[in-house]
C-alpha positions as CSV (number, residue, x, y, z in Angstrom):
1,M,-168.6,-92.9,-156.9
2,P,-172.1,-94.3,-156.1
3,L,-174.2,-92.5,-153.6
4,T,-174.2,-94.4,-150.3
5,R,-177.5,-93.7,-148.5
6,K,-178.5,-95.4,-145.3
7,A,-181.2,-94.8,-142.6
8,Y,-181.3,-95.5,-138.9
9,R,-184.5,-95.7,-137.0
10,A,-184.8,-95.3,-133.2
11,A,-185.7,-92.7,-130.6
12,I,-183.5,-89.6,-131.6
13,L,-182.4,-86.7,-129.5
14,H,-180.1,-83.8,-130.1
15,S,-179.3,-80.3,-128.8
16,I,-180.1,-77.3,-131.0
17,A,-179.3,-74.5,-128.5
18,D,-177.9,-73.8,-125.0
19,P,-180.7,-74.2,-122.4
20,A,-179.1,-71.3,-120.4
21,E,-179.9,-69.0,-123.3
22,V,-183.2,-70.3,-124.8
23,G,-184.8,-72.3,-121.9
24,I,-184.9,-76.1,-121.7
25,D,-187.9,-76.7,-124.0
26,A,-186.4,-74.8,-126.9
27,S,-182.9,-76.4,-126.5
28,Y,-183.5,-79.8,-128.1
29,E,-185.3,-81.8,-130.6
30,Y,-186.7,-85.3,-129.7
31,F,-188.3,-87.8,-132.0
32,E,-189.8,-90.8,-130.1
33,D,-189.8,-92.8,-133.4
34,G,-187.2,-91.0,-135.4
35,L,-185.2,-91.5,-138.6
36,L,-181.7,-90.4,-139.3
37,V,-180.7,-90.4,-143.0
38,I,-177.1,-90.5,-144.0
39,D,-175.7,-89.7,-147.5
40,N,-171.9,-90.2,-148.1
41,G,-170.9,-89.6,-144.5
42,R,-173.1,-86.6,-143.9
43,I,-176.6,-86.3,-142.4
44,S,-179.2,-85.5,-145.0
45,A,-182.4,-85.7,-143.0
46,V,-183.6,-86.2,-139.4
47,G,-187.2,-86.3,-138.2
48,H,-190.2,-88.5,-137.5
49,A,-190.0,-91.9,-139.1
50,G,-193.6,-91.6,-140.3
51,D,-192.8,-88.3,-142.1
52,L,-189.5,-89.4,-143.7
53,L,-189.9,-93.0,-144.7
54,P,-192.4,-92.3,-147.5
55,T,-189.9,-89.8,-149.1
56,L,-187.1,-92.4,-149.4
57,P,-186.5,-95.0,-152.1
58,A,-188.1,-98.4,-151.3
59,D,-184.8,-100.3,-151.4
60,I,-183.0,-98.0,-148.9
61,D,-181.2,-99.9,-146.1
62,V,-183.0,-99.0,-142.8
63,T,-181.4,-100.2,-139.5
64,H,-184.1,-100.3,-136.9
65,Y,-183.0,-100.3,-133.2
66,Q,-185.4,-101.3,-130.4
67,D,-185.0,-99.8,-126.9
68,A,-182.3,-97.4,-128.0
69,L,-181.6,-93.7,-128.4
70,I,-179.6,-92.1,-131.2
71,T,-177.6,-89.0,-130.2
72,P,-174.7,-87.0,-131.7
73,G,-171.2,-88.3,-131.1
74,L,-169.8,-87.0,-127.8
75,I,-167.1,-84.4,-127.7
76,D,-164.2,-84.4,-125.1
77,T,-162.6,-81.0,-124.9
78,H,-159.7,-82.0,-122.7
79,I,-157.8,-85.4,-122.5
80,H,-154.2,-86.6,-122.4
81,L,-153.1,-89.5,-124.7
82,P,-149.8,-90.2,-122.9
83,Q,-151.6,-90.6,-119.5
84,T,-153.7,-93.6,-120.6
85,G,-151.2,-96.0,-118.8
86,M,-151.4,-94.2,-115.4
87,V,-155.1,-93.4,-115.1
88,G,-156.3,-94.0,-111.5
89,A,-152.9,-93.3,-109.9
90,Y,-153.1,-93.0,-106.1
91,G,-152.9,-90.2,-103.6
92,E,-151.5,-86.9,-104.9
93,Q,-152.7,-83.4,-105.7
94,L,-151.8,-81.8,-109.0
95,L,-148.1,-80.7,-108.7
96,D,-146.9,-83.8,-106.9
97,W,-149.0,-86.0,-109.2
98,L,-147.3,-84.6,-112.2
99,N,-143.8,-85.3,-110.8
100,T,-144.6,-88.7,-109.3
101,Y,-146.7,-90.3,-112.1
102,T,-147.3,-88.2,-115.2
103,F,-143.8,-87.2,-116.3
104,P,-142.3,-90.7,-116.0
105,C,-145.3,-92.1,-117.9
106,E,-144.9,-89.5,-120.7
107,S,-141.2,-90.2,-121.1
108,Q,-142.0,-93.4,-122.9
109,F,-143.4,-91.7,-125.9
110,A,-140.1,-91.1,-127.6
111,D,-140.4,-94.7,-128.7
112,K,-142.6,-95.1,-131.9
113,A,-143.7,-98.7,-131.0
114,H,-145.0,-97.5,-127.6
115,A,-146.6,-94.4,-129.1
116,D,-148.4,-96.5,-131.7
117,E,-149.6,-99.1,-129.1
118,V,-151.0,-96.4,-126.8
119,A,-152.6,-94.4,-129.7
120,D,-154.5,-97.6,-130.7
121,I,-155.7,-98.3,-127.1
122,F,-156.6,-94.7,-126.6
123,I,-158.7,-94.3,-129.8
124,K,-160.5,-97.6,-129.1
125,E,-161.4,-96.4,-125.6
126,L,-162.7,-93.1,-127.0
127,L,-164.9,-94.9,-129.5
128,R,-166.1,-97.5,-127.0
129,N,-167.3,-94.6,-124.8
130,G,-169.0,-92.8,-127.7
131,T,-166.5,-90.0,-128.0
132,T,-166.1,-89.1,-131.7
133,T,-164.1,-85.9,-131.3
134,A,-161.5,-85.0,-128.7
135,L,-159.0,-82.2,-128.1
136,V,-155.9,-84.2,-127.2
137,F,-152.6,-83.4,-125.4
138,G,-149.7,-85.5,-126.8
139,S,-146.4,-85.7,-124.9
140,V,-143.4,-83.4,-125.6
141,H,-142.4,-86.0,-128.3
142,P,-143.6,-85.3,-131.9
143,Q,-144.0,-89.1,-132.2
144,S,-147.0,-89.1,-129.8
145,V,-148.9,-86.8,-132.1
146,N,-147.9,-88.6,-135.3
147,S,-149.0,-92.0,-133.9
148,F,-152.3,-90.5,-132.8
149,F,-153.1,-88.8,-136.1
150,E,-152.0,-91.9,-138.1
151,A,-154.5,-94.0,-136.2
152,A,-157.3,-91.3,-136.3
153,E,-156.8,-90.8,-140.1
154,K,-157.4,-94.5,-140.8
155,L,-160.9,-94.2,-139.3
156,D,-161.6,-90.7,-140.8
157,L,-162.2,-89.3,-137.3
158,R,-162.5,-85.6,-136.5
159,M,-159.7,-85.1,-134.0
160,I,-157.6,-82.3,-132.7
161,A,-154.2,-82.8,-131.0
162,G,-150.8,-81.2,-130.4
163,K,-147.3,-81.8,-129.1
164,V,-146.7,-80.5,-125.6
165,M,-144.3,-77.5,-125.4
166,M,-142.4,-77.5,-122.1
167,D,-139.0,-76.0,-121.6
168,R,-138.7,-75.6,-117.8
169,N,-139.8,-76.9,-114.4
170,A,-139.9,-80.5,-115.7
171,P,-137.4,-83.3,-115.8
172,D,-134.6,-82.8,-118.3
173,Y,-135.6,-86.0,-120.2
174,L,-139.0,-84.4,-120.9
175,T,-138.2,-80.8,-122.0
176,D,-137.8,-79.1,-125.4
177,T,-136.5,-75.6,-126.0
178,P,-138.3,-72.6,-127.3
179,Q,-136.8,-73.2,-130.8
180,S,-137.2,-77.0,-130.9
181,G,-140.8,-76.7,-129.6
182,Y,-141.6,-74.2,-132.3
183,E,-139.9,-76.1,-135.1
184,Q,-141.4,-79.5,-134.1
185,S,-144.9,-78.0,-133.8
186,K,-144.5,-76.3,-137.2
187,A,-143.5,-79.6,-138.8
188,L,-146.6,-81.3,-137.3
189,I,-148.8,-78.5,-138.4
190,E,-147.5,-78.8,-142.0
191,R,-148.1,-82.5,-142.0
192,W,-151.5,-82.8,-140.3
193,H,-153.4,-79.6,-139.9
194,G,-156.5,-79.7,-142.1
195,K,-155.7,-83.2,-143.5
196,G,-159.0,-85.1,-143.7
197,R,-160.8,-84.3,-140.5
198,L,-157.7,-83.6,-138.4
199,H,-156.7,-80.3,-136.8
200,Y,-153.6,-79.2,-134.9
201,A,-153.5,-77.5,-131.5
202,V,-150.6,-75.5,-130.3
203,T,-150.0,-77.0,-126.8
204,P,-148.0,-75.2,-124.1
205,R,-148.6,-77.5,-121.2
206,F,-149.2,-74.7,-118.7
207,A,-147.6,-71.4,-117.8
208,P,-145.2,-72.8,-115.2
209,T,-143.5,-75.2,-117.6
210,S,-142.9,-72.6,-120.4
211,T,-140.5,-69.7,-120.4
212,P,-141.7,-66.4,-121.7
213,E,-139.7,-67.1,-124.9
214,Q,-141.6,-70.3,-125.5
215,L,-145.0,-68.7,-124.8
216,A,-144.1,-66.0,-127.3
217,L,-143.3,-68.5,-130.0
218,A,-146.5,-70.4,-129.2
219,G,-148.4,-67.1,-129.9
220,Q,-146.3,-66.6,-133.0
221,L,-147.4,-70.0,-134.4
222,L,-151.1,-69.0,-133.9
223,G,-150.4,-65.9,-136.0
224,E,-148.7,-67.9,-138.8
225,Y,-151.5,-70.4,-139.6
226,P,-155.2,-69.8,-139.9
227,D,-157.6,-71.9,-137.8
228,L,-155.1,-73.4,-135.5
229,Y,-156.2,-74.5,-132.1
230,M,-154.5,-73.6,-128.8
231,Q,-154.9,-75.7,-125.6
232,T,-153.4,-75.4,-122.2
233,H,-154.4,-75.5,-118.5
234,I,-155.5,-72.7,-116.2
235,S,-156.4,-72.2,-112.5
236,E,-156.8,-75.9,-111.8
237,N,-155.2,-75.9,-108.3
238,K,-154.6,-73.2,-105.7
239,Q,-150.9,-74.0,-105.3
240,E,-150.5,-73.8,-109.1
241,V,-152.2,-70.4,-109.2
242,E,-149.7,-69.1,-106.6
243,W,-146.8,-70.6,-108.5
244,V,-147.8,-68.7,-111.6
245,K,-147.9,-65.5,-109.7
246,A,-144.4,-66.1,-108.4
247,L,-143.0,-67.0,-111.9
248,F,-144.7,-64.1,-113.6
249,P,-144.8,-61.3,-111.0
250,E,-145.0,-58.7,-113.8
251,R,-148.4,-60.1,-115.0
252,N,-151.8,-59.3,-113.6
253,G,-152.7,-62.9,-112.7
254,Y,-152.8,-66.3,-114.4
255,L,-155.0,-65.5,-117.4
256,D,-153.0,-62.3,-118.1
257,V,-149.9,-64.5,-118.7
258,Y,-151.6,-66.2,-121.6
259,D,-153.3,-63.0,-122.8
260,H,-149.9,-61.2,-122.9
261,Y,-148.5,-63.9,-125.2
262,K,-151.5,-63.7,-127.6
263,L,-152.8,-67.2,-126.7
264,L,-156.5,-66.2,-126.2
265,G,-158.9,-66.5,-129.2
266,E,-161.7,-68.3,-130.9
267,R,-160.0,-71.7,-131.0
268,S,-158.3,-71.4,-127.6
269,V,-159.4,-73.9,-125.0
270,F,-158.3,-73.6,-121.3
271,A,-158.7,-76.7,-119.2
272,H,-160.2,-76.6,-115.7
273,G,-160.7,-72.9,-114.8
274,V,-161.8,-73.9,-111.3
275,H,-160.3,-70.8,-109.6
276,L,-161.1,-68.2,-112.3
277,C,-162.5,-64.9,-111.1
278,D,-165.3,-62.9,-112.7
279,E,-163.0,-60.6,-114.6
280,E,-161.1,-63.6,-116.1
281,C,-164.3,-65.2,-117.2
282,A,-165.4,-62.0,-118.8
283,R,-162.0,-61.7,-120.7
284,L,-162.2,-65.3,-121.9
285,A,-165.7,-64.7,-123.2
286,Q,-164.7,-61.4,-124.8
287,T,-161.9,-63.1,-126.8
288,G,-164.1,-66.1,-127.9
289,S,-162.0,-68.5,-125.8
290,A,-163.5,-71.5,-124.2
291,V,-163.1,-73.5,-120.9
292,A,-163.1,-77.3,-120.6
293,F,-165.0,-78.4,-117.5
294,C,-163.3,-81.5,-116.0
295,P,-165.4,-82.6,-113.0
296,T,-164.0,-86.1,-112.6
297,S,-160.4,-84.9,-112.5
298,N,-161.2,-82.0,-110.3
299,F,-162.7,-84.3,-107.7
300,F,-159.9,-87.0,-108.1
301,L,-157.1,-84.5,-107.6
302,G,-158.9,-82.4,-105.0
303,S,-158.7,-79.3,-107.2
304,G,-162.1,-77.8,-106.5
305,L,-165.5,-77.0,-108.0
306,F,-166.0,-75.3,-111.4
307,N,-168.4,-72.4,-111.3
308,L,-170.6,-73.1,-114.3
309,P,-173.3,-70.5,-113.4
310,M,-170.5,-67.8,-113.5
311,A,-169.4,-69.0,-116.9
312,E,-173.0,-68.9,-118.1
313,K,-173.5,-65.4,-116.8
314,H,-170.6,-64.2,-119.0
315,K,-171.8,-66.4,-122.0
316,L,-168.4,-68.2,-121.9
317,H,-168.2,-71.2,-124.2
318,V,-167.8,-74.4,-122.0
319,G,-167.2,-77.9,-123.1
320,L,-166.8,-81.1,-121.0
321,G,-163.5,-82.9,-120.6
322,T,-162.6,-86.3,-119.1
323,D,-159.0,-85.2,-118.5
324,V,-157.8,-88.8,-118.5
325,G,-155.4,-89.5,-116.6
326,G,-156.3,-87.0,-113.9
327,G,-159.9,-88.0,-114.7
328,T,-160.6,-91.7,-114.0
329,S,-162.9,-92.5,-116.9
330,F,-163.0,-92.1,-120.7
331,S,-166.8,-92.1,-120.4
332,L,-168.4,-88.6,-120.8
333,L,-171.6,-90.2,-119.4
334,Q,-169.7,-90.9,-116.2
335,T,-168.1,-87.4,-116.4
336,L,-171.6,-85.9,-116.5
337,N,-172.6,-87.9,-113.4
338,E,-169.7,-86.1,-111.6
339,A,-170.7,-82.7,-113.2
340,Y,-174.1,-83.0,-111.7
341,K,-172.6,-83.4,-108.2
342,V,-170.3,-80.4,-108.7
343,M,-173.4,-78.3,-109.3
344,Q,-175.2,-79.9,-106.3
345,L,-172.3,-79.0,-104.0
346,Q,-172.7,-75.3,-105.1
347,G,-176.5,-75.3,-104.6
348,A,-177.0,-75.2,-108.4
349,R,-178.8,-77.5,-110.8
350,L,-177.6,-79.3,-113.9
351,S,-180.5,-80.3,-116.1
352,P,-180.1,-83.4,-118.3
353,F,-180.6,-81.2,-121.4
354,K,-177.7,-78.9,-120.3
355,S,-175.6,-82.0,-119.8
356,L,-176.5,-83.2,-123.3
357,Y,-175.6,-79.7,-124.6
358,L,-172.2,-79.6,-122.8
359,T,-171.1,-83.0,-124.3
360,T,-172.4,-82.3,-127.9
361,L,-173.3,-78.9,-129.2
362,G,-171.6,-77.0,-126.4
363,G,-168.4,-78.8,-127.0
364,A,-168.7,-78.2,-130.7
365,R,-169.2,-74.5,-130.1
366,A,-166.2,-74.4,-127.8
367,L,-164.2,-75.9,-130.7
368,R,-165.9,-73.7,-133.4
369,L,-167.1,-76.8,-135.2
370,E,-170.8,-76.5,-134.6
371,D,-171.4,-76.4,-138.4
372,K,-169.8,-79.9,-138.6
373,I,-170.4,-81.8,-135.4
374,G,-172.4,-81.7,-132.1
375,T,-175.9,-82.0,-133.6
376,L,-177.8,-84.1,-136.0
377,Q,-178.7,-81.2,-138.3
378,P,-178.7,-82.0,-142.0
379,G,-175.4,-81.1,-143.6
380,T,-173.3,-82.0,-140.6
381,D,-170.9,-84.9,-140.3
382,A,-172.6,-88.3,-139.6
383,D,-170.9,-88.7,-136.2
384,F,-173.5,-90.4,-134.0
385,L,-174.1,-93.0,-131.3
386,V,-176.7,-95.7,-130.5
387,L,-177.3,-95.9,-126.7
388,D,-178.8,-99.2,-125.5
389,Y,-181.6,-98.9,-122.9
390,N,-180.9,-102.5,-121.9
391,A,-177.1,-102.3,-121.5
392,T,-177.2,-103.5,-117.9
393,P,-179.9,-105.2,-115.8
394,L,-180.2,-102.2,-113.5
395,L,-180.3,-99.6,-116.4
396,S,-183.0,-101.7,-118.1
397,Y,-185.1,-101.9,-115.0
398,R,-184.7,-98.3,-114.0
399,L,-185.5,-97.0,-117.5
400,K,-188.8,-98.9,-117.4
401,Q,-189.8,-96.5,-114.6
402,A,-188.9,-93.4,-116.6
403,N,-191.9,-91.3,-117.7
404,N,-190.3,-88.9,-120.2
405,I,-187.2,-88.2,-122.2
406,A,-185.8,-85.9,-119.5
407,E,-185.8,-88.7,-117.0
408,T,-184.5,-91.3,-119.5
409,L,-181.6,-88.9,-120.3
410,F,-180.7,-88.3,-116.7
411,V,-180.7,-92.0,-115.9
412,L,-178.4,-92.7,-118.9
413,M,-176.0,-90.0,-117.5
414,T,-176.0,-91.4,-114.0
415,L,-176.1,-95.1,-114.5
416,G,-174.6,-95.2,-118.0
417,D,-171.0,-95.9,-119.1
418,D,-169.1,-97.6,-121.9
419,R,-171.5,-100.5,-121.8
420,T,-174.4,-98.2,-122.7
421,V,-172.8,-97.4,-126.1
422,L,-174.1,-100.1,-128.5
423,Q,-172.5,-98.5,-131.6
424,T,-170.4,-95.5,-132.6
425,Y,-170.4,-94.0,-136.1
426,A,-167.9,-91.6,-137.5
427,A,-168.5,-89.9,-140.9
428,G,-171.3,-92.5,-141.5
429,Q,-169.0,-95.5,-140.9
430,L,-169.4,-98.0,-138.0
431,V,-166.2,-97.5,-135.9
432,H,-167.3,-99.3,-132.7
433,Q,-169.7,-102.2,-132.1
434,R,-170.2,-103.4,-128.5
């Protein structure tokens, strides 16, 4: 197979460390006139165009972007495929919202044609918004995951997904059993986990919708296969937290339910965590677990404000999640706009470089994929974006007033959305062109 080598020239920016640990200046690399070199779907070099161009063959194909910024592909650590058709549903908090909108919408995924159609729309929306990796909830139906992985595999995307396990406190038409949930998950793992750039996540919806028997079998699956992911929800809403205490009176709080059933670990991602306490943050960090911070959804459903400074204090891995359909946008840029406000309301700051970290390298670390995605370091997958400084008239005018990359980045995160993403590349292939 011939070597396919291409180069892309523009301003280039990527995170190389967490600003909370190394300080802002040491957390990123920026090349005002940069060059990104791709060989066979992987990054082989990144640096100043003036340094790299003389080292390359004269006939190399160089794509030169004006007024644009190349960044790593964005990483969404919490999103629901089956809720695409009910995003922006009016007027409820979490538990009523699930019963009124979510469960009826998810019931349609037993039908393959419906699952295929939504998987196609969902993946196009991710790529249009610059999201190249997502940790995805399916519905209770295996078909939801098969349709998603079939569509993702065609584009060689790095994606993680799982079938929801839910055997109580949900409508009869939407529940499995401990045994069927286990067997269906196992069949999906055998078919998809580790195939191409796809990974499987064991997915108990949240503690209230799984019996102890089901949670025990979810833990058993994690023990049976190496490198599996686990995704669920935790401490999103105060009513939900109280409900968990009533359902599991023998356990010492919400996190302890998951801990007891062996669901914490290096590839376990807990969505929301708005109402976690210090001890729970410490335990999550100790086990290598991660939290998905979902500000847009937490505002929309009135859930509360995630305490990012507390997570940082415990060195807890945190990624960003859109949580569509509780969240109202597939855009991680828009989600960062909301994350900034969450911090402001708590008297804390969110620097643009910490925001960049959360949506790229931080998300990759939360997923234990930092050797493959989340940066533009040589050897990693060539998943990257081209952001257009002239995407809208206001953005174009505003960015002309920006004096440095910090200001440019912050404006992109407050005024930017899907229109800002000019192109999205996955494994070196163009998968979205605006």
